[in-house]
C-alpha positions as CSV (number, residue, x, y, z in Angstrom):
1,X,34.0,24.5,-0.5
2,X,32.9,23.7,3.0
3,X,33.3,20.4,4.7
4,X,33.5,18.8,8.0
5,X,37.1,17.8,8.9
6,X,38.3,15.5,11.6
7,X,42.1,15.3,12.7
8,X,41.8,13.1,15.7
9,X,39.4,10.5,17.3
10,X,37.1,11.8,20.2
11,X,33.9,13.2,21.0
12,X,31.7,15.2,18.6
13,X,33.7,18.3,19.2
14,X,36.6,16.9,17.0
15,X,34.5,17.6,14.0
16,X,35.3,20.9,12.5
17,X,33.5,23.0,9.9
18,X,36.1,24.1,7.5
19,X,37.2,25.5,4.0
20,X,38.8,23.0,1.9
21,X,39.5,22.6,-1.9
22,X,36.9,21.0,-4.1
23,X,37.9,17.5,-4.9
24,X,39.0,16.4,-8.4
25,X,37.4,13.6,-10.5
26,X,39.5,10.7,-11.7
27,X,39.0,7.9,-14.2
28,X,35.3,6.6,-14.2
29,X,34.5,9.1,-11.4
30,X,31.8,12.0,-11.1
31,X,31.8,15.2,-8.9
32,X,28.4,15.6,-7.2
33,X,27.0,18.7,-5.6
34,X,25.6,17.4,-2.4
35,X,22.2,18.3,-1.2
36,X,21.7,16.1,1.8
37,X,23.7,13.4,3.6
38,X,22.5,11.0,6.4
39,X,24.0,10.3,9.7
40,X,24.8,6.5,10.2
41,X,25.9,4.8,13.4
42,X,29.1,3.8,11.5
43,X,30.0,7.5,11.5
44,X,30.0,7.6,15.2
45,X,32.1,4.6,15.4
46,X,34.6,5.8,13.0
47,X,34.7,9.3,14.7
48,X,35.7,7.6,18.1
49,X,38.1,5.3,16.5
50,X,36.2,1.9,16.9
51,X,36.6,0.9,13.4
52,X,40.4,0.9,13.4
53,X,43.1,3.5,12.5
54,X,42.1,6.8,10.6
55,X,44.1,8.3,8.0
56,X,43.8,12.1,9.1
57,X,42.5,14.5,8.1
58,X,39.2,12.6,7.2
59,X,35.6,13.6,6.3
60,X,32.9,11.2,7.7
61,X,29.6,10.1,5.9
62,X,28.8,7.1,3.9
63,X,26.0,8.3,1.4
64,X,24.8,11.5,-0.3
65,X,21.9,12.8,-2.3
66,X,22.4,15.6,-4.9
67,X,23.1,16.4,-8.5
68,X,25.8,15.7,-10.8
69,X,28.3,18.6,-11.2
70,X,30.9,17.0,-13.5
71,X,31.2,13.8,-15.3
72,X,33.8,12.4,-17.7
73,X,33.1,11.9,-21.5
74,X,31.0,9.1,-22.6
75,X,29.7,8.7,-19.1
76,X,26.1,7.7,-18.4
77,X,25.7,10.8,-16.1
78,X,25.4,14.3,-17.1
79,X,25.5,17.6,-15.3
80,X,22.4,18.2,-13.5
81,X,21.4,14.4,-13.0
82,X,19.7,13.7,-9.7
83,X,21.4,10.9,-7.9
84,X,22.2,9.1,-4.7
85,X,25.8,7.8,-4.2
86,X,28.3,6.2,-2.0
87,X,31.2,8.9,-2.3
88,X,34.8,8.1,-1.7
89,X,36.5,10.1,1.2
90,X,33.2,10.9,3.0
91,X,30.1,12.9,2.3
92,X,29.9,15.7,5.1
93,X,30.9,18.1,2.1
94,X,29.5,20.4,-0.5
95,X,31.1,18.5,-3.1
96,X,32.0,14.9,-3.3
97,X,33.7,12.5,-5.8
98,X,32.2,8.9,-6.4
99,X,33.0,5.9,-8.7
100,X,30.2,5.7,-11.3
101,X,29.4,2.3,-10.1
102,X,28.4,3.6,-6.9
103,X,26.2,6.4,-8.2
104,X,22.4,5.8,-9.0
105,X,20.0,8.0,-10.8
106,X,16.7,8.8,-8.9
107,X,13.3,9.4,-10.2
108,X,12.4,13.0,-11.0
109,X,9.4,12.3,-8.6
110,X,11.4,11.5,-5.6
111,X,12.5,14.6,-3.5
112,X,16.3,14.8,-2.7
113,X,15.7,14.8,1.1
114,X,13.5,11.8,1.0
115,X,16.2,10.0,-1.2
116,X,18.9,10.8,1.1
117,X,17.3,8.8,4.0
118,X,17.6,5.4,2.0
119,X,21.0,4.7,0.2
120,X,22.8,2.9,3.1
121,X,20.0,1.5,5.2
122,X,17.6,0.4,2.5
123,X,20.2,-1.2,0.1
124,X,21.8,-2.9,3.1
125,X,18.2,-4.1,4.5
126,X,17.0,-5.5,1.1
127,X,20.3,-7.7,0.7
128,X,20.0,-8.8,4.4
129,X,16.3,-9.8,4.1
130,X,16.3,-11.3,0.5
131,X,19.8,-12.5,-0.2
132,X,21.6,-13.3,3.1
133,X,18.6,-14.2,5.4
134,X,16.5,-15.6,2.4
135,X,13.4,-14.8,4.5
136,X,10.2,-16.9,3.6
137,X,6.7,-15.6,4.3
138,X,6.1,-18.4,6.8
139,X,9.3,-17.6,8.9
140,X,9.2,-16.0,12.3
141,X,12.2,-13.3,12.4
142,X,13.7,-11.1,15.1
143,X,15.0,-7.8,14.1
144,X,17.5,-6.2,16.7
145,X,17.7,-2.4,17.1
146,X,14.4,-2.2,15.4
147,X,14.0,1.5,15.8
148,X,17.4,2.2,14.2
149,X,17.8,3.1,10.6
150,X,18.4,-0.4,9.3
151,X,15.9,-1.9,11.6
152,X,13.1,0.6,10.6
153,X,13.9,-0.5,7.1
154,X,14.1,-4.3,7.8
155,X,10.7,-3.9,9.5
156,X,8.9,-2.3,6.6
157,X,10.6,-4.7,3.9
158,X,9.6,-7.8,5.9
159,X,6.1,-6.5,6.2
160,X,6.0,-5.8,2.5
161,X,7.2,-9.3,1.8
162,X,4.5,-10.8,3.8
163,X,6.5,-12.3,6.7
164,X,4.2,-14.3,9.1
165,X,5.6,-12.9,12.3
166,X,7.9,-10.1,13.1
167,X,9.6,-9.5,16.4
168,X,11.4,-6.4,17.0
169,X,13.9,-5.5,19.9
170,X,14.4,-1.9,21.5
171,X,16.5,-0.6,24.1
172,X,13.7,1.3,25.6
173,X,9.8,0.3,25.2
174,X,9.0,3.9,24.7
175,X,9.8,3.0,21.0
176,X,7.3,0.3,20.9
177,X,4.5,2.2,19.1
178,X,7.0,3.5,16.6
179,X,8.3,-0.1,15.9
180,X,4.9,-1.5,15.6
181,X,3.7,1.3,13.1
182,X,6.4,0.0,11.0
183,X,5.5,-3.5,10.9
184,X,6.5,-5.3,14.1
185,X,3.9,-7.7,15.7
186,X,5.7,-8.0,18.9
187,X,8.3,-5.7,20.6
188,X,10.4,-6.4,23.5
189,X,13.8,-5.3,25.1
190,X,17.2,-6.9,24.7
191,X,16.7,-8.3,28.2
192,X,13.5,-10.4,27.5
193,X,13.4,-11.2,23.8
194,X,14.8,-14.6,24.0
195,X,12.1,-16.0,26.3
196,X,9.5,-13.7,24.4
197,X,10.6,-15.5,21.0
198,X,10.3,-19.0,22.4
199,X,6.9,-18.1,24.0
200,X,5.6,-16.8,20.6
201,X,7.0,-19.8,18.7
202,X,5.9,-22.8,21.1
203,X,9.4,-23.0,22.1
204,X,10.6,-23.7,18.4
205,X,12.5,-20.5,18.1
206,X,12.9,-18.0,15.3
207,X,13.9,-18.8,11.8
208,X,15.9,-15.8,11.0
209,X,17.5,-13.3,13.5
210,X,19.0,-10.0,12.3
211,X,21.8,-8.8,14.6
212,X,23.6,-5.5,14.5
213,X,24.4,-5.3,18.1
214,X,26.6,-8.4,18.9
215,X,28.0,-8.8,22.4
216,X,25.7,-10.7,24.6
217,X,22.8,-10.2,22.2
218,X,24.5,-12.6,19.8
219,X,24.6,-15.4,22.5
220,X,21.1,-14.7,23.6
221,X,20.2,-14.8,20.0
222,X,21.3,-18.5,19.7
223,X,19.3,-19.4,22.7
224,X,16.1,-18.8,20.7
225,X,17.3,-19.8,17.1
226,X,15.2,-22.5,15.6
227,X,16.5,-25.7,14.0
228,X,18.0,-24.9,10.7
229,X,17.6,-21.1,11.4
230,X,19.9,-18.4,10.4
231,X,21.7,-15.8,12.5
232,X,22.5,-12.9,10.3
233,X,25.3,-10.8,11.8
234,X,26.0,-7.3,10.3
235,X,27.4,-5.0,13.0
236,X,28.4,-4.6,16.6
237,X,26.8,-1.4,17.9
238,X,27.3,-2.6,21.5
239,X,31.0,-2.2,20.9
240,X,31.7,-5.8,21.9
241,X,32.2,-8.9,19.7
242,X,29.6,-11.6,19.8
243,X,30.7,-15.2,20.1
244,X,29.5,-18.7,19.4
245,X,30.8,-22.3,19.7
246,X,30.8,-24.9,16.9
247,X,28.4,-26.9,18.8
248,X,25.9,-24.1,18.7
249,X,25.5,-24.6,15.0
250,X,26.4,-28.2,13.7
251,X,24.2,-30.6,15.5
252,X,21.1,-28.0,15.3
253,X,21.8,-27.5,11.5
254,X,21.8,-23.7,12.2
255,X,24.1,-21.2,10.5
256,X,25.7,-17.8,11.0
257,X,26.0,-15.4,8.1
258,X,27.9,-12.1,8.0
259,X,27.4,-9.2,5.7
260,X,29.0,-5.9,5.2
261,X,27.9,-3.2,2.9
262,X,31.3,-1.5,3.0
263,X,33.2,-4.7,2.0
264,X,30.7,-5.2,-0.8
265,X,31.0,-1.4,-2.0
266,X,34.8,-2.0,-2.2
267,X,35.1,-5.5,-3.6
268,X,31.7,-6.2,-5.6
269,X,30.1,-2.8,-6.3
270,X,28.2,-4.0,-9.2
271,X,26.0,-6.2,-6.8
272,X,24.3,-3.0,-5.5
273,X,23.0,-1.3,-8.7
274,X,20.0,-3.7,-9.3
275,X,19.2,-3.4,-5.6
276,X,19.4,0.4,-5.7
277,X,16.9,0.3,-8.6
278,X,14.4,-1.9,-6.6
279,X,14.4,0.2,-3.5
280,X,14.4,3.6,-5.4
281,X,11.2,2.3,-6.9
282,X,9.7,1.3,-3.6
283,X,10.4,4.8,-2.1
284,X,9.1,6.6,-5.2
285,X,5.9,4.6,-5.1
286,X,5.7,5.2,-1.2
287,X,5.5,1.5,-0.5
288,X,8.3,2.2,2.0
289,X,9.6,5.3,3.6
290,X,11.9,6.4,6.5
291,X,10.5,9.2,8.7
292,X,13.2,12.1,9.4
293,X,13.5,12.9,12.9
294,X,15.7,16.2,12.3
295,X,17.5,17.9,9.7
296,X,20.8,19.6,10.7
297,X,22.9,22.2,8.8
298,X,26.4,21.0,7.8
299,X,27.7,23.5,10.3
300,X,25.6,21.8,13.1
301,X,27.0,18.4,12.5
302,X,28.4,18.1,16.1
303,X,24.5,18.4,17.3
304,X,23.5,15.7,14.7
305,X,26.2,13.3,16.2
306,X,25.2,14.1,19.9
307,X,21.5,13.1,18.9
308,X,22.7,9.8,17.2
309,X,24.7,9.0,20.2
310,X,21.8,9.6,22.7
311,X,19.6,7.1,20.9
312,X,16.8,9.0,21.9
313,X,15.3,9.3,18.4
314,X,13.1,7.4,15.9
315,X,13.9,7.5,12.3
316,X,16.6,9.1,10.2
317,X,18.9,12.0,10.9
318,X,20.0,14.1,7.8
319,X,22.3,16.9,7.3
320,X,21.6,19.6,4.8
321,X,24.5,20.9,2.9
């Protein structure tokens, strides 16, 4: 089969389109013929080595949409079932293996390319909004990196939930119209958001702030977080760690919560299945959607990574296998 292999950290040119052996399934695993996979910013970080050491050769990719090719006896899956999945060993490949607990059947009416936009960003966003942030309708919330994959999904889910005021931040205001179309009431830059949040809330601050950027954005977020507010930290796309002091939280009764979808896939996969069912239904009923900015062939993965790194896009980037 064809797959994209990486044997060293570096720029997109380290990604090589090669022939490899089709993987074999083990106990409680299925083989999936991949139709589409998505490109997530975590792929960029892993490619360049920001997420720690890599066991080479490796294949990138967090999620996949496709059909079951092989399943063990007594499996709930059968050959031909249409599914989304979180494969083990990466998804930039024609065939992938996944644990049955991380595979979810999709409705017959949901196209595979549309399904491929959602696994990582929609399941993560639903958990962030409803379980970690515990957002209420009366809240004012801030969504950092609002034009990104998770940001785009958080905006729609918050709007669907009837959240009172949604403030989105972007690196460049040329993305303002896109972010507002998805549900933001106010859009501002990382440089101005703290002042804007205080202005919009009569100096009370935001009730929940979703931070995937970290670095200085974390500190500025605490400057505009309300009493009893929650800072939800789930990434550091800036490449820098955010920091806070204990005095930032105890006297103001504020809290900082962290969440990782990768950690949850590894340690508590059963938690994800009911969420997957909810968001699949939302996609199938067109209550939420993620626009696809571009679809690249697997052999053109280098171009896909260059587009993601440019940040000059709005929506989701897919790879067609």
